[in-house]
Phi, psi and omega in degrees: 000136177257168178291313185219133169250136182242127176265113176112123180252042170274196184299315181295315182295317180291321179298314180296318181297318178299314182296316183289319180295326179290344177267016178067024172272144177279126187229135172235127179254129177254129181230125182291327181283172176266019179210165174269169173111334181060240181275010165259120186207097177269120181268129175240126184099214182054038177076359175278142183274346180226161172299138180235146185264113176281334181238234182307139184224313187259155171248127183237138172079194181272114190235081185297318182289314180299311181294323178296317178294320180296323177295317176303316185277000181060041177252126179264174179218163182220150178270153176288149179229161174118196189252153177258125179245151179231139177233112179224131181054042177063022179241125183268135176217161178248142178161165181290159180293327186254148177233192184298328179295329176294326176298320177293321177302313181296320179299317179293322178296323180295333180279346186295128183254354173214149187284153174201171177290154180294331176295316178295320179301315180296321178297318185287321190251342184222040183276349181290150181304330183294344180260013185302316180298317180297310183296324177296319181290323177296315180300314180298321182290315180297316182285324184277311184279312183271355181056033188246161175266124183296338179272004176235330188290139182286130176294320178300314182296316179294322177302314180294319181296312183293334179282338189252349190251147162266111188302324185287325171068191179214167190231149172289137177294129180086354177103157183295333184298336177301326179291321178292321178298322179295314179300318180295320178298325178291322177298315179299319181302326182260018172069024171285155183245148179229132176243109177276166180051039182228098183268129176285131181244328182212141177239117175254125189215158165213176185305126177062022174208122183230137170242122178253119179263131185253170181288346176255026171072012175278155171232121180249127181254143181206165176277329180225158178229133172243121181255120178240017175297149180301149179304321181297328177286318179295325177303321184285352180070026181295329172258119182270137178246132180227110002289158185295155175255077190298314183293321178295315181299318178297320180293324178303325182286349174266008179246145184242144177234128179273156180260148179217138169240128177252145178237120180253116184231113175255131181263167175293329175205165183287097187296340180278353183244015183287166183288173181302141181091004179295150177285352181253142176301135187264138176223070185302140179073018186305130170245296176240145176232118177249139189204179173256019175291164179299319167259101197276334189242131179221152175213158178262185175261012183312129015274359172295126185282003181306134183280056184250134171244135175250124178260152186223120177231122190213167172098186185300334183296343181298332181291347184258003182244160180292124183272001179295137184299321179295319179294321179292323176298316178299319179300318180295313182293324176296318179297316180293324176300316177297314184295324182258013173064040182212189180269157177295332178295318178295324176297314180301321185292338179256010182268132178268320182210148180210138177212140176251130177241112183250099183288344182289329182258357175295120187296341181259006177233308182053037181147177184258292181206163188278157169222156187277135172246185179290341182258355189297314185301315179295320180296319179297322179299323179290309186291331182286347177273123182294152175278109176053040181052031184232317181247125182240156178231146177209162178151169184300332181286345184259015179257126177265115181160176184295342184268009178308139179087007183243170175297320178303318179298318179296315179297316181296319178295318177300318179297313180300320182290323175301318177298321176297313181299318178296322181292332182283000000 
């Protein structure tokens, strides 16, 4: 029997495991995938010339835990550089994502004295026809950037997020997985154990005694259990608890997780930077591209000169499109053909590597990351209380603050839960 078994080797699970193992507690981490990191996944190889991020990529806002770990691990980070381009109605323009009307939106949000959905807020304060462009852009941003439903997402939460973040963000050099590798090396140093390709299926428990039954017929016994599986997985009841955790299960259904599909496309050369007379529409200095294409948002690795574009498709609209990988690849090439004023065939002919990452159909994620609704805060209060000081939960969805849905949130939740376990 070990002191603590942890389900999930993502950011929250690894951070907690490192902290607990360093306190001389015996720790075993179970991970369903054949790798660590969860929704942090830096791909190296597969015909790409640089490491590419299938999952978490940017760092936004003030991130004390993330930056502190990066300093420990001797990992540096860099900010994005370059110009923002927009493509609407087949017309290319340059300019920032936000305009003066967004300033008015923020002012009205600051005056709000009780929470409501962002959709309801727009109806009340920006329902006049003259604000149609603004409301359309807010909807696209909430659904596209936050992967959220405007009729569910909290106006208060979005207000806090928009006030604290640099949307363009910055990235860890070499990819986010380096941070996960560092945490794992620290766990090993303190004699913690990790079992990959080991999915937890059932938890039989009583106070201070847990049995975790896995899909490969193993049974792991521990005094405490920390569950860091995504909320979307817990909602589905994929992990059975005996006796059941009825209040926790009900609270999970009051939490929302947005969907994201990423498209990684590396070209033979940066087609947006070619000389005059190129067959491709030019966007010199491209950093971010926002558009009305089916895959609307793209970005480069600028200032890294790698000819890589990352596409981002998120939000409720994902339920209305074909989830087949081949169909999604066609969608990406069609979007790029429109954006660069050429055919999807010409785009394909200049492509060196391409990969689609669909977090919605990944069985161990079933979505990308959480966003706050009007019920989220109350649900977090329920889930954050351990069951009989024996079963604990942590993860990015259980963090209350502007960083919900981020790596920082996962690390902070893992840290808070370790403190709870120690206090018990």
